[in-house]
N, C-alpha and C positions, 0 to 999 in steps of 0.2 A: 578316675583319669588323673594320672599322677601327671600335673605341668610343664614339672622340672624338667621333663624326659621330652618337649616338642621346642623348637627352635622355629623361631617367629621372626621373619625379615619385613619391614617395614620401608616401603619407599611413598616420598612424597617433598617436593620442594618446599614443604613449609615446614621449616624447623621447628618453630613451637609445637605444631600441632602430632609431629614426628615425636617430641618429649614427652607430651602430655599423653600419647598412647603408648608411650614407651613402660611408663611408670606405670601407667593403670595397667599392661602386662605382667610386666613385671613383678608385681605387688597380689598377682594371681601364680605366681611358682614359672612364667614362661622365660625361656631364655629367647631374649628378644636382640636382634643389631637392627639399625636402622641403617637409609640411604638418602640423600638429599637427589639424584641424579640414576639417572639407568645407566652408566657406566660402570656406579658406584657400586649399582647395584646385582649385576654382574659379575663383578671382580669378589664380592659377597657370595653369590651361588659360585662358584668358584673352588671357591675353597674350603665350602660347608655343605651339607646338605639340610633345604631347610621340608621343616610341614605346610607350613603357610607363606605366602607370601603375600602381602597387603601391598597393595599397588596403586598409584594416582591414573590418572588417562595420559593427563596435564604434565612432562617432566619439562627440565629446560635444555636436553639431547638429547629424548627419544623421545617417543609415544612409548603410555604405556604399555600400549597395543603395539606395540613391537616389542618389546622386552616380554613381554607374554608369547609371542611367535618364539622368542628365546631358551625359553625358560621348560619349552617341550614337555611330552610325552610318555619317552619309555622308559623312565626309570621307574622302578618297586622299591619303598611306595612315592607312587605319582605326586610331585607336590602341587598342595590343593595352592590356590587364585583366587584374589578375589578382591577386586578392584573396589577400589573405594576412592569414589572422584564428586567438584562442586560443577565438573562439566556436564551435566548428564542430558544426550537425548538417548529416542530412541535409535538411531544409528549406531550411535556408540556403545547401546544397549548388544542391540543384534548384533553387531560387530565383533563385541568382549567376547561373548559368550559363544559364537562362532569363533573365536579364534582361542579358546580354551578355559576362560576365565570362571572358575566352579560356581560364582556367588558374584553378584552385583551391587554396592552399596551405595548410597546417596549423605554427603557432606551437609551440614554434619549430622555424622552419627553417635545417637546416644551410646557409651561408653556398654550397656548393659547388648544392645544391641551388634555392638561388632562382639562380644563374648560370647556371645549367644553363636553366632559366624561361623568363629573361630573353633568354636568345642564340636557345629557339627562337620562341620570341612575333616579335624583332626577321626571325627567317628567315622568317618565316611573312608577314611584311609582307612583306619582298622578293618574295618570289613574287609577292605580293599589284600588287605595283609591276609585275613584270614578266609579271603575263596583265593586267592593264589596260593598259601600252605599248604589247600584240600588240597588243590589239581596237584602240587607236584607229588604229597601225599599217596594220591589216586594213580600218579604216573612209577610211580615207585611201586604202588602192591600187585600193580598190570604188572610190573613187567617182575615182580620177584611170581607171584603165579604163572608167568608165559615161566622164564625159569625152573621152575618145580616140575609141570608141567614135560615139559623137553625132557629135563631130569629123568622122567617117569617113564618118559617114553623109551628115555635110550636104553633103559637099565633091563625090559622087556625083550629087545628086538633080539 
């Protein structure tokens, strides 16, 4: 997997944690942006498509759950969303997953676990892209077969 082709947005109010995670991910070749508030994260998302967004539930201006809702799922490929929180509760986890989180990690997270989770989510995104491409190819082939059939019928009328 060529990581330089993937964009990751890290959203957390802990600037030191953001810088550490950014350094680790960039060291593995990912393109990484950071945001310390939900508002900054939304601005970054309006400017670029991110493959993965890693976000905390507790942010100074908006909850991570509210931010999840604004990320939506109507774009292909879908942004993969990973919750990374030190405020884990069963309610938070259920709410995050029901709102569209693709993974849920607890702080402190080991760098290897974060890397593995991001790679897994990118793998799922790649599968989604292949599935959509197959559906489009099938639609085009079906449409072409139908047109050929109609031409053949008209020829023999």
